[in-house]
Backbone as CSV, one residue per row, in Angstrom:
resi,resn,N_x,N_y,N_z,CA_x,CA_y,CA_z,C_x,C_y,C_z
1,UNK,27.106,-9.376,-60.168,26.300,-9.762,-61.302,26.998,-10.938,-61.973
2,UNK,26.213,-11.934,-62.344,26.804,-13.033,-63.098,26.045,-13.186,-64.406
3,UNK,26.404,-14.178,-65.190,25.817,-14.328,-66.526,24.309,-14.564,-66.474
4,UNK,23.797,-15.056,-65.349,22.369,-15.344,-65.242,21.564,-14.173,-64.701
5,UNK,22.226,-13.091,-64.317,21.549,-11.967,-63.698,21.463,-10.801,-64.668
6,UNK,20.251,-10.250,-64.886,20.127,-9.090,-65.767,20.901,-7.898,-65.209
7,UNK,21.423,-7.047,-66.076,22.164,-5.853,-65.666,21.279,-4.975,-64.793
8,UNK,21.866,-4.400,-63.752,21.114,-3.522,-62.865,20.554,-4.236,-61.654
9,UNK,20.654,-5.565,-61.600,20.185,-6.319,-60.442,21.374,-6.972,-59.778
10,UNK,21.245,-7.178,-58.476,22.324,-7.836,-57.758,22.366,-9.295,-58.140
11,UNK,23.540,-9.822,-58.251,23.717,-11.230,-58.566,24.136,-12.004,-57.344
12,UNK,24.570,-13.228,-57.547,24.945,-14.096,-56.445,26.101,-13.502,-55.645
13,UNK,27.000,-12.810,-56.311,28.143,-12.220,-55.630,27.704,-11.204,-54.588
14,UNK,26.566,-10.553,-54.823,26.123,-9.471,-53.960,25.150,-9.905,-52.874
15,UNK,24.867,-11.169,-52.740,23.977,-11.637,-51.685,24.689,-11.547,-50.351
16,UNK,23.947,-11.151,-49.304,24.537,-11.067,-47.978,24.803,-12.465,-47.441
17,UNK,25.965,-12.624,-46.837,26.281,-13.890,-46.193,25.723,-13.861,-44.779
18,UNK,25.759,-14.980,-44.104,25.253,-15.061,-42.744,26.046,-14.144,-41.824
19,UNK,27.302,-13.912,-42.126,28.152,-13.059,-41.298,27.951,-11.580,-41.603
20,UNK,27.111,-11.245,-42.573,26.839,-9.856,-42.896,27.755,-9.275,-43.947
21,UNK,28.637,-10.069,-44.501,29.571,-9.582,-45.511,29.116,-9.944,-46.896
22,UNK,29.998,-9.797,-47.848,29.698,-10.141,-49.226,30.690,-11.188,-49.666
23,UNK,30.201,-12.202,-50.344,31.128,-13.228,-50.790,30.489,-14.084,-51.864
24,UNK,31.262,-14.388,-52.879,30.792,-15.296,-53.914,30.669,-16.700,-53.353
25,UNK,31.380,-16.979,-52.281,31.363,-18.316,-51.697,30.024,-18.644,-51.047
26,UNK,29.146,-17.650,-50.849,27.867,-17.917,-50.213,26.911,-18.647,-51.155
27,UNK,27.177,-18.620,-52.448,26.331,-19.303,-53.416,27.227,-20.216,-54.253
28,UNK,26.905,-21.506,-54.255,27.779,-22.485,-54.908,27.911,-22.250,-56.405
29,UNK,26.861,-21.734,-57.056,26.915,-21.590,-58.508,27.419,-20.217,-58.955
30,UNK,27.912,-19.392,-58.037,28.410,-18.065,-58.409,29.619,-18.204,-59.328
31,UNK,29.629,-17.378,-60.379,30.741,-17.393,-61.331,31.437,-16.048,-61.307
32,UNK,32.722,-16.028,-61.543,33.403,-14.736,-61.568,32.911,-13.888,-62.741
33,UNK,32.861,-12.591,-62.519,32.439,-11.651,-63.559,33.505,-11.611,-64.653
34,UNK,33.073,-11.506,-65.897,34.023,-11.506,-67.001,34.307,-10.108,-67.527
35,UNK,33.450,-9.144,-67.262,33.646,-7.785,-67.751,34.119,-6.901,-66.594
36,UNK,35.380,-6.460,-66.602,35.887,-5.642,-65.498,35.066,-4.362,-65.282
37,UNK,34.598,-3.747,-66.354,33.816,-2.524,-66.220,32.521,-2.788,-65.464
38,UNK,31.908,-3.945,-65.723,30.660,-4.292,-65.043,30.907,-4.561,-63.564
39,UNK,32.027,-5.190,-63.255,32.370,-5.459,-61.851,32.523,-4.134,-61.109
40,UNK,33.264,-3.202,-61.698,33.485,-1.910,-61.056,32.171,-1.147,-60.924
41,UNK,31.355,-1.145,-61.954,30.070,-0.437,-61.909,29.164,-1.019,-60.833
42,UNK,29.104,-2.339,-60.726,28.272,-2.980,-59.704,28.793,-2.671,-58.305
43,UNK,30.108,-2.725,-58.129,30.722,-2.443,-56.830,30.431,-1.002,-56.413
44,UNK,30.611,-0.078,-57.335,30.385,1.334,-57.036,28.915,1.588,-56.712
45,UNK,28.018,0.961,-57.454,26.590,1.114,-57.201,26.242,0.604,-55.799
46,UNK,26.783,-0.543,-55.426,26.534,-1.109,-54.089,27.132,-0.216,-53.003
47,UNK,28.319,0.326,-53.242,28.959,1.205,-52.256,28.155,2.490,-52.069
48,UNK,27.653,3.064,-53.172,26.839,4.284,-53.066,25.565,4.027,-52.283
49,UNK,24.942,2.884,-52.524,23.714,2.552,-51.791,24.000,2.427,-50.292
50,UNK,25.100,1.774,-49.942,25.488,1.640,-48.528,25.779,3.013,-47.924
51,UNK,26.459,3.869,-48.666,26.788,5.216,-48.184,25.508,6.003,-47.904
52,UNK,24.585,5.960,-48.836,23.334,6.713,-48.675,22.521,6.230,-47.479
53,UNK,22.577,4.926,-47.212,21.848,4.364,-46.067,22.610,4.534,-44.754
54,UNK,23.865,4.932,-44.826,24.676,5.033,-43.615,25.093,3.665,-43.101
55,UNK,25.103,2.684,-43.995,25.407,1.299,-43.636,26.884,0.993,-43.901
56,UNK,27.740,1.521,-43.043,29.174,1.289,-43.189,29.859,1.654,-41.872
57,UNK,30.993,1.024,-41.589,31.748,1.401,-40.395,32.589,2.644,-40.668
58,UNK,32.996,3.319,-39.620,33.821,4.515,-39.771,35.176,4.150,-40.355
59,UNK,35.644,4.990,-41.268,36.931,4.799,-41.917,38.037,4.697,-40.865
60,UNK,38.870,3.690,-41.007,40.005,3.513,-40.106,39.684,2.763,-38.832
61,UNK,38.387,2.510,-38.559,38.023,1.782,-37.343,38.410,0.309,-37.495
62,UNK,38.406,-0.412,-36.387,38.731,-1.839,-36.441,37.745,-2.595,-37.329
63,UNK,36.454,-2.219,-37.256,35.449,-2.880,-38.107,35.742,-2.616,-39.587
64,UNK,36.131,-1.387,-39.903,36.442,-1.041,-41.288,37.661,-1.814,-41.769
65,UNK,38.685,-1.884,-40.933,39.904,-2.598,-41.299,39.645,-4.083,-41.516
66,UNK,38.681,-4.642,-40.781,38.394,-6.072,-40.871,37.633,-6.441,-42.145
67,UNK,37.015,-5.471,-42.795,36.252,-5.769,-44.009,37.188,-6.174,-45.147
68,UNK,36.770,-7.137,-45.951,37.577,-7.471,-47.132,37.490,-6.323,-48.148
69,UNK,38.491,-6.206,-48.975,38.573,-5.108,-49.932,37.371,-5.072,-50.873
70,UNK,36.793,-6.216,-51.212,35.683,-6.242,-52.162,34.331,-5.908,-51.527
71,UNK,34.289,-5.675,-50.217,33.031,-5.348,-49.537,32.669,-3.890,-49.804
72,UNK,31.481,-3.599,-50.350,31.096,-2.216,-50.666,31.062,-1.306,-49.445
73,UNK,30.884,-1.884,-48.251,30.872,-1.059,-47.046,32.233,-0.404,-46.805
74,UNK,33.293,-1.065,-47.249,34.633,-0.486,-47.094,34.744,0.786,-47.933
75,UNK,34.279,0.737,-49.178,34.311,1.921,-50.036,33.377,3.001,-49.501
76,UNK,32.217,2.621,-48.983,31.277,3.603,-48.445,31.904,4.371,-47.279
77,UNK,32.622,3.675,-46.403,33.318,4.341,-45.299,34.395,5.289,-45.796
78,UNK,35.092,4.886,-46.832,36.124,5.726,-47.430,35.505,6.975,-48.053
79,UNK,34.371,6.817,-48.723,33.679,7.960,-49.334,33.221,8.940,-48.246
80,UNK,32.700,8.407,-47.138,32.258,9.273,-46.034,33.440,10.080,-45.486
81,UNK,34.588,9.410,-45.309,35.775,10.109,-44.822,36.221,11.177,-45.822
82,UNK,36.186,10.847,-47.104,36.585,11.811,-48.134,35.667,13.033,-48.113
83,UNK,34.384,12.808,-47.887,33.434,13.925,-47.798,33.761,14.816,-46.595
84,UNK,34.097,14.185,-45.471,34.473,14.956,-44.277,35.747,15.750,-44.563
85,UNK,36.719,15.119,-45.211,37.970,15.810,-45.517,37.718,16.962,-46.478
86,UNK,36.859,16.734,-47.464,36.531,17.781,-48.427,35.900,18.977,-47.715
87,UNK,35.017,18.678,-46.773,34.295,19.738,-46.071,35.167,20.431,-45.022
88,UNK,35.966,19.658,-44.274,36.700,20.209,-43.138,38.218,20.120,-43.284
89,UNK,38.711,19.724,-44.437,40.144,19.508,-44.619,40.995,20.727,-44.339
90,UNK,40.563,21.899,-44.816,41.342,23.115,-44.589,41.410,23.443,-43.102
91,UNK,40.290,23.273,-42.392,40.276,23.518,-40.950,41.228,22.572,-40.230
92,UNK,41.187,21.309,-40.617,42.046,20.309,-39.990,43.513,20.646,-40.252
93,UNK,43.843,20.967,-41.493,45.227,21.299,-41.848,45.683,22.568,-41.140
94,UNK,44.828,23.601,-41.095,45.195,24.851,-40.413,45.430,24.615,-38.930
95,UNK,44.557,23.829,-38.310,44.703,23.534,-36.883,45.999,22.766,-36.626
96,UNK,46.287,21.786,-37.467,47.517,21.009,-37.305,48.746,21.906,-37.487
97,UNK,48.752,22.746,-38.502,49.878,23.668,-38.719,50.054,24.621,-37.539
98,UNK,48.957,25.120,-37.007,49.008,26.020,-35.854,49.623,25.296,-34.649
99,UNK,49.216,24.069,-34.431,49.756,23.316,-33.297,51.225,22.976,-33.496
100,UNK,51.640,22.724,-34.731,53.040,22.414,-34.993,53.936,23.641,-34.809
101,UNK,53.410,24.825,-35.129,54.193,26.056,-34.965,54.415,26.391,-33.496
102,UNK,53.395,26.203,-32.697,53.493,26.542,-31.266,52.982,25.367,-30.440
103,UNK,53.795,24.333,-30.290,53.344,23.170,-29.512,53.143,23.534,-28.042
104,UNK,52.173,22.925,-27.437,51.900,23.154,-26.022,52.963,22.453,-25.186
105,UNK,53.166,23.009,-24.024,54.054,22.320,-23.103,53.401,21.001,-22.730
106,UNK,54.212,20.023,-22.436,53.712,18.692,-22.142,52.660,18.696,-21.038
107,UNK,52.850,19.523,-20.048,51.921,19.555,-18.923,50.537,20.069,-19.348
108,UNK,50.465,20.847,-20.442,49.196,21.415,-20.900,48.543,20.623,-22.029
109,UNK,49.181,19.561,-22.460,48.612,18.758,-23.542,47.432,17.943,-23.040
110,UNK,46.572,17.603,-23.970,45.366,16.842,-23.616,45.735,15.459,-23.080
111,UNK,44.954,15.011,-22.125,45.148,13.668,-21.573,44.507,12.647,-22.496
112,UNK,44.798,11.399,-22.259,44.182,10.319,-23.034,42.664,10.361,-22.888
113,UNK,42.203,10.647,-21.672,40.752,10.722,-21.427,40.119,11.863,-22.228
114,UNK,40.811,13.009,-22.291,40.282,14.148,-23.055,40.239,13.820,-24.546
115,UNK,41.259,13.139,-25.035,41.271,12.736,-26.448,40.145,11.748,-26.736
116,UNK,39.938,10.797,-25.831,38.856,9.822,-26.007,37.502,10.515,-26.005
117,UNK,37.327,11.505,-25.132,36.064,12.253,-25.074,35.835,13.030,-26.377
118,UNK,36.900,13.663,-26.885,36.780,14.404,-28.146,36.446,13.462,-29.293
119,UNK,37.087,12.300,-29.341,36.830,11.307,-30.392,35.386,10.821,-30.330
120,UNK,34.893,10.551,-29.120,33.507,10.113,-28.957,32.550,11.194,-29.452
121,UNK,32.888,12.456,-29.166,32.058,13.565,-29.642,32.034,13.649,-31.155
122,UNK,33.187,13.444,-31.794,33.241,13.460,-33.257,32.426,12.321,-33.859
123,UNK,32.512,11.136,-33.254,31.732,10.004,-33.756,30.240,10.255,-33.612
124,UNK,29.830,10.850,-32.485,28.410,11.161,-32.276,27.940,12.194,-33.296
125,UNK,28.783,13.186,-33.569,28.437,14.204,-34.565,28.282,13.573,-35.947
126,UNK,29.176,12.668,-36.301,29.093,11.999,-37.598,27.825,11.147,-37.677
127,UNK,27.480,10.477,-36.600,26.267,9.649,-36.583,25.021,10.521,-36.750
128,UNK,24.990,11.697,-36.091,23.850,12.614,-36.258,23.727,13.066,-37.714
129,UNK,24.856,13.391,-38.339,24.827,13.813,-39.750,24.368,12.685,-40.648
130,UNK,24.790,11.479,-40.334,24.381,10.306,-41.111,22.861,10.127,-41.040
131,UNK,22.297,10.290,-39.843,20.851,10.139,-39.660,20.087,11.264,-40.341
132,UNK,20.629,12.488,-40.288,19.987,13.622,-40.947,19.968,13.444,-42.454
133,UNK,21.027,12.855,-42.995,21.120,12.650,-44.433,20.175,11.559,-44.911
134,UNK,19.814,10.648,-44.032,18.957,9.515,-44.419,17.524,9.890,-44.555
C-alpha cells in the first residue's frame, strides 16, 4: 500500500512482477510505506490469501528458499508448515525419540530411494489436503 492507495487495497508494492514475485521495483512510482503497522498488516493479509489459495512453495524447498523475505508466499509456506507441526508435531517427536532410543542396524535402515519415495508420498498428501481446503 502506498500513499495513493486506499487502505484494504493492494498498492504498487503488491503488484505481481513478470517473474511472479513481489517487488516495489516493478512500478517506477512506488514509494516505501511509512507506517510499519500498515506494512505488517498488508503483508500478513497477502500471506493469508496465498495460504488459503494454496499458492506457495513447500517450506524448506529450493523454491521457498529462493523467495525474498518480503514475498507473502514465503510466509504462507511457513504457516502451512506450522499447521502441519501443530497437527502432527507430537507424532513426529515421539517417532524421532523412539528411533533415537533404539536405532536400527545400518543394514536395516531405509535406502535413499525409500526416503525419496516417502518424501514424495508426504508431498502428495500435502497437495491433496491443500486442494481439499480450497
